N, C-alpha and C positions, 0 to 999 in steps of 0.2 A: 249297842245294838243299832242305833241310828247311823253311826259311822259305818258299820258293816253293811247296812242296807244301801247307804250312799255309794260305797265302794262298788257294790254289786251293780247298781244302776249305771255307774260310770263305765264299769267293765263291759256290760252288755251294749251300751251305746258305742263303745269302741269296736266291739265285734261287728255290730251292724254297719258301722261306718266302714270297717275294713271290707265287709262283703260288698258294699256299694262301690267302693274303689276298685275291687277286683273285677266286678261286673263291668265297670266302665273300661278297665284295661282290656277285658276280653272282647269288647265291641269297639274297635277303632272307628274314628270318624271318617267321613268321606275324604277329607283332606289328608288324614293319616294314611289311608289306603292308597291314595294317589301318590303320596311321597314315598311310601315303602315299596310299591309295586311298579310304578310307571317307568322306572329305569329299564325294566325288562320288556316294555312294549315298544315296538319298532314300526317304522314306515317301510313298506315294501314297494319298490318300483320295478315292475316286470318289463323287461326290454327284449326286443326282437333281435335277429341276427345282425342287424345294422346299428344296433344301439338305440333305436327309437323306442320311446315309451309306449307300451301296449296298454297297460292298466296300472292302477295304483291301489294299494290296500294296506292292511295292517297285519301285524303278527305279534307273537310274544315268545320270548326265549324260555325254554323249559329245561335245558341242561347247561352247565357251566362251559361245556365245550362247543356250544353254539347251535343246538337243535332248536328250530323255530316252528311253532304251530301257526297255521293260517288256513284260509279257505282255498280250496283247489281252484275255484273259478278265477281267483286273482291271478293265477299263473298261466292261464290258458293263452296260447299264442306266443309264449315267450321262450327264450333260450337262456337268459341270464336274469338274475334278480339282484338289484342294488338294495342293500339294507342300510337304512339310516337310523342310528341309535339316538337316544334322547340327549346324549352328551356331545353330539356332533360327529362322532366317529362314523365312517362309511365302510361297509364291506360289500364285496360282490361275490356271488356264488352261482354255481351251476349244479350243486349237489341236491338230490332228492333222497330223503330217508325213507319215506313211506307215503302212500296216498290211499284214500278211500273215495272212489268216484261217487258211490251212491249217497254217501253222507257229506260230500263236498269238503273233505278234510285233506290237507297236505301238510307234510313236515319236511322242511328243507334244513340245510345246515351250513353255517358259516364257519370258517376256521378260527375259532376263538379260544380263549383260555380264561378261566375264572370270571366268566361273564355273569352279570346279574340275572337272576331267574325269578319267575313268578312262583307263588305258592299254589299248588294244585289242590282242589277240594274234591269231595265225593258228590257228583251231581245226582246220585240216586237219593240223596237226603234233601234235595231241593223241593220246596213246597210252594204251591200256588199262594200268592200274597206276600211271599218273601221279598225283601228289599234287595236290589242289585245296584252295582256301580259298573258302568261301562267305561273302559279306557281304550281309546283307539285314535286313529289319525285321519279323520275325514278331510279330504282335499289336501292331504299332506300336512295338516296342522297337528304336530306331534303332541301326543298325550292330552287330547281333549277328553274331558270327563263329563258324563251325564248320569243321572240316577233315575230309578223307577222301581217297578215291582215285576215279579213273575206273574203275569196275568192269565196264563193258561199253559197247558201241555198238549201239543197236537201230535197225533199219530199219523205219520206218513206211511207209504207202502213198506218201507224197509227200516224205519227208525222213528224215534220221537224227536220233537224239537220243543224248546221252550218258547212261548210267546211272551214277549216282554214289553213294557210300556216306556222304558228308557229311550229317549230320542237318540237316533243314530242317523248318519248321513252317508253319502257316497264316499268311498274310500275307507269306511269303517269295517268292511268285510275282513274277517280274520282277527278282529280286535278281541280283547279279553273281557268277559263278563264275570265280575267278582260278587261274592256274597258279602254280608256285613262283617265277616271275620277276615276279609282280605284274601279269600281263596278263590281261584278261578273255577267257576262251575259251568262255563259255556263259552262257545266261540261265536262271535257275531257273524251272521251269515247273510241275511237279506232283510229288507223292509218292504212293506206294502203300504201305499198311501191312498186312503179313500176318504179323507177328511178326519180319519182317526189315525193315531200313531200305532201301527201294528207292525212289530218287529220280531225277528226270530233269531234263535241261537241254537247251535248244536251242543248237546251236553258234553262236557269235557271227558266223561268216562269213555266215550267212543274213541277218543284220541289217546288215552293213557297207555293202552297196550301197543300203540304204534310208535311210541317215543324211543329213540335210539340215537346213537352217534355214528351209525354205519349207514352209508348211502347205498341205494339200490341201482343208481344210474344217474345219467345226466338229465337235466331239466328238458332239453330239447328232445331227447329220445323218449322220455316218459310222456311228455305232452303230445308229441306226434303220434304215439301209439294210441293214446286216448282218442285223439281227433280222427284217426283213421277208423276206429271201431265205432264211433258215434258221429257219423257224417252229418246228421240233421239236428244234433243237439244244440240248443242255444244256451250259452253260459250266462248265469246271472251276472249283471254288470258290476264291476267296481267303478271307480270314479271316471274312467275314460270310456266306459261302455254305456249301457242303457238302463233298463228299468228296475232291476231288483236290488239291490244292494250290496249294497254295502259292501248286503248287503248290501234292495232294490233298494239272513237273513238278506247281502248281500244283502240300505236300505236306502239315498238318492233323491234328487229333486225332480219334481214333475216337469217333463218337457212341455214347452208350449204346444198347443194342439190346434192353433187357430188357422192353419192353412198349409203347413209344410209337409206334404206327403213324404218327401225325401227324408225329413227328420224322423217321421214316424216309422218309415220302413227300416231305418237304421236299428230298430229294436229287434229285428230278426236277422240272423246271419245269412250270408249269401247262399250257403249250402241249404239252409232250411227253405229259403224263398224259391230255390230252383227245384225242389222235390215235387214230383207230380205223380199222378196215378194213385192217390190215396183213396181208401174207402172210409166209410163212417166209423169203422172200428180201429182205424190207425190214429193214434194220438198225435196232435201237433207238437206237443212237448212230452218227452219221456218222464220228466220230473215234475211233481206237484208244485214246487215253489216257482218254477218257470211259468207254469200255467196260471197260477195265481197272480204272478206279476203282470201278465198280459190282461187278465181280467180287471185288475185295478187300474191299469192304464186306460182301459175302455171306460171304466167308471169315471175317471178324471175327464174323459172326452165327451160326456153327456152334454148335449146342447151345442157341441163344437164340431165333432167329427162328422164328416159326410160319409155316405155309403161307399163312395169311390175310395176315400182314404182307408176305410176299413177293409175293402176288397184288397187293396195293396198290402195292408198290414198283415192280413191273414190268408193270403192267396195260396199258401202251401197246404191249407187244411181242406178236408172234405166238408163242403158246406151245403146245407139244405136252405133253399131260399124261397120266400114268397114276397109279395110286394111290401109287406109290413114287417116281416120277421126273417131273421138270418140266424141259423142255428148250427153250431159245431157240437156234435154229440160227444166227441172225445177230445176236449182240449188237452187233457192228459188222461192217464188210466183211471183217475179218480173224478175228474171234473168235466163238465160240459159248459157251454155258454149259449145264451139266446139273446139276440139284440133286436130292438124295435126301433122303427124310424118314423119320423113325421112325414106327412104327405102334403103337397107334392115336393117339399124341399129335400126329403130324404136325409134329414139330420138325425143323429142318434138321440133317442128320447129315453130309453131305459136299457139296462144291462142286467141279465139274470144269470146267476151261477147255478148250474144243475148239479145237485149233490145228493148224497144219502147220509145226512147227519142226524144225530140225536139233538134234542133240545139242549142238552148239557153242552154239546159241541158248540151250539150257537151262543149260549151264555158265555162260554170261555173265550169266544172270539169277539163278540160284540157287546157283552155285558148283559145285565138283567133288568135294564130300565125299558120295559116294553109293555104293551097291552095285548092280551089275547082276545080275539074277537072272531065272529063268523061273518063272512061276506060271500053271498051267492053260493051257499052250501059248502064253502071252503073255510077251514080254520086258518086264521091268519095271526102271525106274531108281528105286531106293528111297533117299530122303533120310532116312528114319527119323523119329524124333520131334523136332519143333522145340521151341524154348524156350517157345512159347506153348501147348504141349500138343496141337498139331495134328500129324498125320503128313502127309508129302508124298511122292507117288509120281508118276512119269510112265510112260505106257504107249506102247510103240513099235509101229509097224505092221511089215509084212513087209519093207519097204525100209529099216527102221532110222530112220524119221522119228518125231518125237514128235507124237502125235495127241491125247493127253489128259494134262492136268496136274491131279491130284486132291489136294485138301486134305480131311482128315477128322479127327474126334476120335481121338487116339491111344489105343490100348488101354492100360489101366493094369496 
């Protein structure tokens, strides 16, 4: 009897041990994901008709014959793409398989055979709080790896994006976002820097139906058609452009703001700067991510930017001005912005985003470490002083919706 009991105990210990081993095998480590999947993550160099580098980004191979998923903004202004593989091989291509302008997705194709491919997941199953691994090539550094979580899901006009905490940088646009099973669940698109690491990715399910090995035309033809139909659109920058990222998700280092108007103006395309005759109902940017990129650029300029520099940076917009306040009602179809200046220096002191958010939207974006209080008959959500030395508050309307998100210099 004793022996039989001992045998049963040992048997169940072996079963439990086997279950634990299986669980460990089902959840590969970050290192294993990087080793297994990074061979299919590539560096993209977008070239113009003269062979000059226009921008740099990332992509990942999804078919053995060479279909590559990336962000559309990486390809803007180019006619050829040079693809650098992790093993040192280089391909060039002009083939476009499919694009989605609204979701900033592009699929190109190199002429390959039996190429390494990533494993695609189902982004509909992704949950807030889930851990993610980003593999991309910021500044051309092949297969850089970062980790974080899915910290929110944001609804834009036409689609959803994942908000992620994993650090990404310029040149990461088009990189692969993996879940802990080593499956791609998103495409790194852009980042927004405001003292917090706020980065975004397009769910992979939006791209899955676009994947094919048949091209729809040449890169130069497709890109020129887009740019003709969207003369005022400002593309989110990849590494050689400007503020959004990546990937500003399209996500990028903060440019110095201490005096170069020329450098700041570079964040708007020539076409956008030359547009005139706008009304307050005409958005400066047609896409929310572009509008948010400018907003966070202004936040980074608090205490540094002069009214003259901001005039130059936003002179394509319809602006309402007073001595102390400068308002763009429609930064995009979803957002507005209001700026306040010191007197008489006219240096930027606060930046407000005009929105119509729920408190849950606010929590998903900035977290839940805040205090709710009343100030002058207004309900305020106060995040206090941030690490960057800025203060952050949100102002609620009578229905409890967030209407203003205000960044300012924190009192010392």
